N, CA, C and O atoms as a GROMACS GRO file, in nm:
protein
  272
    1MET      N    1   9.034   7.709   6.734
    1MET     CA    2   9.112   7.726   6.854
    1MET      C    3   9.026   7.693   6.974
    1MET      O    4   8.917   7.747   6.990
    2GLU      N    5   9.074   7.605   7.058
    2GLU     CA    6   9.002   7.576   7.181
    2GLU      C    7   9.041   7.676   7.288
    2GLU      O    8   9.160   7.704   7.309
    3LYS      N    9   8.941   7.731   7.355
    3LYS     CA   10   8.958   7.824   7.466
    3LYS      C   11   8.860   7.783   7.575
    3LYS      O   12   8.780   7.691   7.557
    4TYR      N   13   8.868   7.851   7.688
    4TYR     CA   14   8.783   7.818   7.801
    4TYR      C   15   8.724   7.945   7.859
    4TYR      O   16   8.796   8.042   7.884
    5LEU      N   17   8.592   7.945   7.880
    5LEU     CA   18   8.523   8.055   7.945
    5LEU      C   19   8.497   8.016   8.090
    5LEU      O   20   8.456   7.903   8.118
    6ALA      N   21   8.519   8.108   8.181
    6ALA     CA   22   8.488   8.083   8.322
    6ALA      C   23   8.444   8.214   8.386
    6ALA      O   24   8.501   8.320   8.362
    7ARG      N   25   8.341   8.202   8.469
    7ARG     CA   26   8.289   8.319   8.540
    7ARG      C   27   8.321   8.303   8.689
    7ARG      O   28   8.291   8.201   8.750
    8ASP      N   29   8.382   8.407   8.744
    8ASP     CA   30   8.411   8.408   8.887
    8ASP      C   31   8.282   8.429   8.965
    8ASP      O   32   8.180   8.469   8.910
    9LYS      N   33   8.288   8.402   9.094
    9LYS     CA   34   8.170   8.412   9.178
    9LYS      C   35   8.112   8.554   9.181
    9LYS      O   36   7.992   8.572   9.200
   10ASP      N   37   8.198   8.656   9.161
   10ASP     CA   38   8.151   8.794   9.161
   10ASP      C   39   8.096   8.838   9.025
   10ASP      O   40   8.060   8.955   9.008
   11GLY      N   41   8.090   8.746   8.928
   11GLY     CA   42   8.031   8.775   8.798
   11GLY      C   43   8.129   8.811   8.688
   11GLY      O   44   8.090   8.820   8.572
   12ARG      N   45   8.257   8.834   8.722
   12ARG     CA   46   8.354   8.866   8.618
   12ARG      C   47   8.374   8.744   8.527
   12ARG      O   48   8.375   8.631   8.575
   13LEU      N   49   8.390   8.769   8.398
   13LEU     CA   50   8.402   8.663   8.298
   13LEU      C   51   8.540   8.669   8.233
   13LEU      O   52   8.588   8.777   8.198
   14PHE      N   53   8.602   8.551   8.216
   14PHE     CA   54   8.736   8.544   8.160
   14PHE      C   55   8.744   8.439   8.050
   14PHE      O   56   8.675   8.337   8.055
   15LEU      N   57   8.830   8.465   7.952
   15LEU     CA   58   8.863   8.371   7.846
   15LEU      C   59   9.005   8.322   7.872
   15LEU      O   60   9.097   8.403   7.884
   16TYR      N   61   9.023   8.191   7.881
   16TYR     CA   62   9.153   8.131   7.912
   16TYR      C   63   9.207   8.053   7.793
   16TYR      O   64   9.130   7.993   7.718
   17ASP      N   65   9.339   8.055   7.777
   17ASP     CA   66   9.406   7.971   7.677
   17ASP      C   67   9.397   7.824   7.714
   17ASP      O   68   9.369   7.739   7.630
   18LEU      N   69   9.420   7.795   7.840
   18LEU     CA   70   9.420   7.659   7.892
   18LEU      C   71   9.311   7.647   7.997
   18LEU      O   72   9.269   7.748   8.053
   19PRO      N   73   9.265   7.526   8.026
   19PRO     CA   74   9.162   7.515   8.130
   19PRO      C   75   9.216   7.573   8.261
   19PRO      O   76   9.325   7.536   8.305
   20PRO      N   77   9.140   7.663   8.324
   20PRO     CA   78   9.187   7.718   8.451
   20PRO      C   79   9.186   7.610   8.559
   20PRO      O   80   9.114   7.511   8.549
   21GLN      N   81   9.266   7.633   8.661
   21GLN     CA   82   9.268   7.539   8.772
   21GLN      C   83   9.131   7.534   8.836
   21GLN      O   84   9.057   7.633   8.837
   22GLU      N   85   9.098   7.418   8.890
   22GLU     CA   86   8.969   7.401   8.954
   22GLU      C   87   8.951   7.501   9.067
   22GLU      O   88   9.046   7.537   9.136
   23LYS      N   89   8.829   7.545   9.083
   23LYS     CA   90   8.801   7.637   9.193
   23LYS      C   91   8.805   7.559   9.324
   23LYS      O   92   8.768   7.442   9.329
   24PHE      N   93   8.848   7.624   9.427
   24PHE     CA   94   8.856   7.562   9.559
   24PHE      C   95   8.732   7.602   9.638
   24PHE      O   96   8.669   7.703   9.608
   25GLU      N   97   8.696   7.522   9.738
   25GLU     CA   98   8.575   7.548   9.816
   25GLU      C   99   8.571   7.690   9.872
   25GLU      O  100   8.466   7.754   9.870
   26ASP      N  101   8.684   7.739   9.922
   26ASP     CA  102   8.687   7.872   9.983
   26ASP      C  103   8.725   7.982   9.885
   26ASP      O  104   8.732   8.099   9.923
   27SER      N  105   8.748   7.948   9.759
   27SER     CA  106   8.788   8.045   9.658
   27SER      C  107   8.665   8.099   9.586
   27SER      O  108   8.563   8.032   9.576
   28GLU      N  109   8.677   8.220   9.535
   28GLU     CA  110   8.568   8.281   9.460
   28GLU      C  111   8.609   8.312   9.317
   28GLU      O  112   8.541   8.388   9.248
   29CYS      N  113   8.722   8.253   9.272
   29CYS     CA  114   8.768   8.278   9.136
   29CYS      C  115   8.847   8.158   9.084
   29CYS      O  116   8.888   8.071   9.160
   30PHE      N  117   8.866   8.157   8.952
   30PHE     CA  118   8.947   8.055   8.887
   30PHE      C  119   9.090   8.107   8.875
   30PHE      O  120   9.113   8.227   8.881
   31ILE      N  121   9.184   8.016   8.860
   31ILE     CA  122   9.325   8.052   8.853
   31ILE      C  123   9.382   7.997   8.723
   31ILE      O  124   9.365   7.879   8.694
   32PRO      N  125   9.452   8.082   8.642
   32PRO     CA  126   9.512   8.033   8.518
   32PRO      C  127   9.619   7.929   8.547
   32PRO      O  128   9.686   7.934   8.650
   33GLN      N  129   9.636   7.834   8.455
   33GLN     CA  130   9.736   7.728   8.472
   33GLN      C  131   9.877   7.780   8.462
   33GLN      O  132   9.963   7.744   8.543
   34GLU      N  133   9.901   7.864   8.363
   34GLU     CA  134  10.036   7.915   8.342
   34GLU      C  135  10.032   8.043   8.261
   34GLU      O  136   9.929   8.076   8.202
   35ILE      N  137  10.141   8.113   8.259
   35ILE     CA  138  10.149   8.238   8.183
   35ILE      C  139  10.149   8.207   8.034
   35ILE      O  140  10.218   8.115   7.989
   36SER      N  141  10.074   8.284   7.958
   36SER     CA  142  10.062   8.264   7.814
   36SER      C  143  10.075   8.399   7.744
   36SER      O  144   9.992   8.487   7.768
   37PRO      N  145  10.176   8.418   7.658
   37PRO     CA  146  10.194   8.547   7.590
   37PRO      C  147  10.069   8.589   7.512
   37PRO      O  148  10.003   8.506   7.450
   38GLY      N  149  10.037   8.716   7.515
   38GLY     CA  150   9.924   8.768   7.441
   38GLY      C  151   9.796   8.779   7.521
   38GLY      O  152   9.700   8.841   7.474
   39TYR      N  153   9.791   8.724   7.637
   39TYR     CA  154   9.672   8.732   7.723
   39TYR      C  155   9.712   8.799   7.853
   39TYR      O  156   9.711   8.737   7.959
   40ASP      N  157   9.745   8.928   7.845
   40ASP     CA  158   9.789   9.005   7.962
   40ASP      C  159   9.906   8.939   8.033
   40ASP      O  160   9.928   8.963   8.151
   41ASP      N  161   9.981   8.857   7.962
   41ASP     CA  162  10.093   8.782   8.018
   41ASP      C  163  10.052   8.702   8.142
   41ASP      O  164  10.135   8.675   8.228
   42GLN      N  165   9.925   8.664   8.150
   42GLN     CA  166   9.876   8.588   8.263
   42GLN      C  167   9.797   8.465   8.222
   42GLN      O  168   9.755   8.388   8.308
   43GLY      N  169   9.776   8.443   8.094
   43GLY     CA  170   9.703   8.326   8.047
   43GLY      C  171   9.554   8.344   8.036
   43GLY      O  172   9.481   8.246   8.015
   44TYR      N  173   9.506   8.467   8.050
   44TYR     CA  174   9.362   8.491   8.039
   44TYR      C  175   9.335   8.633   7.991
   44TYR      O  176   9.423   8.718   7.989
   45PHE      N  177   9.210   8.655   7.952
   45PHE     CA  178   9.165   8.785   7.903
   45PHE      C  179   9.027   8.811   7.962
   45PHE      O  180   8.939   8.726   7.950
   46GLN      N  181   9.006   8.926   8.025
   46GLN     CA  182   8.876   8.956   8.083
   46GLN      C  183   8.780   9.005   7.977
   46GLN      O  184   8.816   9.087   7.892
   47LEU      N  185   8.656   8.955   7.982
   47LEU     CA  186   8.549   8.994   7.892
   47LEU      C  187   8.445   9.076   7.969
   47LEU      O  188   8.443   9.071   8.092
   48PRO      N  189   8.360   9.151   7.899
   48PRO     CA  190   8.252   9.223   7.968
   48PRO      C  191   8.162   9.126   8.044
   48PRO      O  192   8.130   9.018   7.994
   49LYS      N  193   8.120   9.165   8.164
   49LYS     CA  194   8.036   9.079   8.250
   49LYS      C  195   7.909   9.032   8.181
   49LYS      O  196   7.863   8.920   8.204
   50GLU      N  197   7.852   9.118   8.097
   50GLU     CA  198   7.723   9.084   8.034
   50GLU      C  199   7.737   8.984   7.919
   50GLU      O  200   7.636   8.936   7.868
   51SER      N  201   7.858   8.953   7.878
   51SER     CA  202   7.880   8.855   7.771
   51SER      C  203   7.850   8.714   7.822
   51SER      O  204   7.876   8.682   7.938
   52PHE      N  205   7.796   8.633   7.737
   52PHE     CA  206   7.770   8.491   7.763
   52PHE      C  207   7.700   8.468   7.898
   52PHE      O  208   7.758   8.407   7.988
   53PRO      N  209   7.577   8.518   7.912
   53PRO     CA  210   7.505   8.503   8.039
   53PRO      C  211   7.481   8.356   8.079
   53PRO      O  212   7.454   8.327   8.195
   54GLU      N  213   7.490   8.266   7.982
   54GLU     CA  214   7.470   8.123   8.013
   54GLU      C  215   7.589   8.062   8.088
   54GLU      O  216   7.577   7.953   8.143
   55VAL      N  217   7.701   8.132   8.091
   55VAL     CA  218   7.818   8.086   8.166
   55VAL      C  219   7.806   8.139   8.308
   55VAL      O  220   7.803   8.260   8.331
   56THR      N  221   7.798   8.046   8.404
   56THR     CA  222   7.782   8.084   8.544
   56THR      C  223   7.897   8.028   8.627
   56THR      O  224   7.976   7.947   8.579
   57TRP      N  225   7.906   8.073   8.749
   57TRP     CA  226   8.006   8.021   8.843
   57TRP      C  227   7.989   7.870   8.857
   57TRP      O  228   8.086   7.795   8.860
   58GLU      N  229   7.865   7.827   8.866
   58GLU     CA  230   7.835   7.686   8.889
   58GLU      C  231   7.873   7.596   8.772
   58GLU      O  232   7.912   7.482   8.795
   59ASN      N  233   7.862   7.643   8.646
   59ASN     CA  234   7.891   7.555   8.532
   59ASN      C  235   8.026   7.585   8.466
   59ASN      O  236   8.057   7.528   8.361
   60SER      N  237   8.105   7.671   8.526
   60SER     CA  238   8.238   7.705   8.471
   60SER      C  239   8.342   7.603   8.513
   60SER      O  240   8.326   7.541   8.618
   61PRO      N  241   8.447   7.585   8.435
   61PRO     CA  242   8.474   7.644   8.303
   61PRO      C  243   8.403   7.567   8.192
   61PRO      O  244   8.367   7.450   8.207
   62ILE      N  245   8.385   7.635   8.081
   62ILE     CA  246   8.322   7.577   7.962
   62ILE      C  247   8.420   7.585   7.847
   62ILE      O  248   8.472   7.692   7.815
   63LYS      N  249   8.446   7.470   7.783
   63LYS     CA  250   8.534   7.469   7.666
   63LYS      C  251   8.458   7.519   7.546
   63LYS      O  252   8.345   7.475   7.520
   64ILE      N  253   8.519   7.612   7.470
   64ILE     CA  254   8.458   7.664   7.348
   64ILE      C  255   8.557   7.652   7.233
   64ILE      O  256   8.677   7.636   7.255
   65ASN      N  257   8.506   7.660   7.112
   65ASN     CA  258   8.590   7.657   6.993
   65ASN      C  259   8.570   7.790   6.920
   65ASN      O  260   8.458   7.825   6.884
   66ILE      N  261   8.678   7.862   6.898
   66ILE     CA  262   8.674   7.990   6.827
   66ILE      C  263   8.726   7.969   6.685
   66ILE      O  264   8.836   7.919   6.666
   67GLU      N  265   8.644   8.007   6.587
   67GLU     CA  266   8.686   7.996   6.448
   67GLU      C  267   8.714   8.135   6.395
   67GLU      O  268   8.633   8.227   6.412
   68LEU      N  269   8.828   8.151   6.331
   68LEU     CA  270   8.864   8.280   6.273
   68LEU      C  271   8.838   8.281   6.124
   68LEU      O  272   8.862   8.382   6.058
   0.00000   0.00000   0.00000
């Protein structure tokens, strides 16, 4: 399953079903593309801040593959 990790400027980390919308110059967070059932009905799921320290605001979003 392809998912996307993105870290907001304040350090919060999210897992998205679809690539989040590009961050805007004056924005400090990513925006989900559309509502997706199963992810808080918002298209994303918040992860603990300390997870995936290699994911930063500057290099987000990052496409990942989850194997079950």
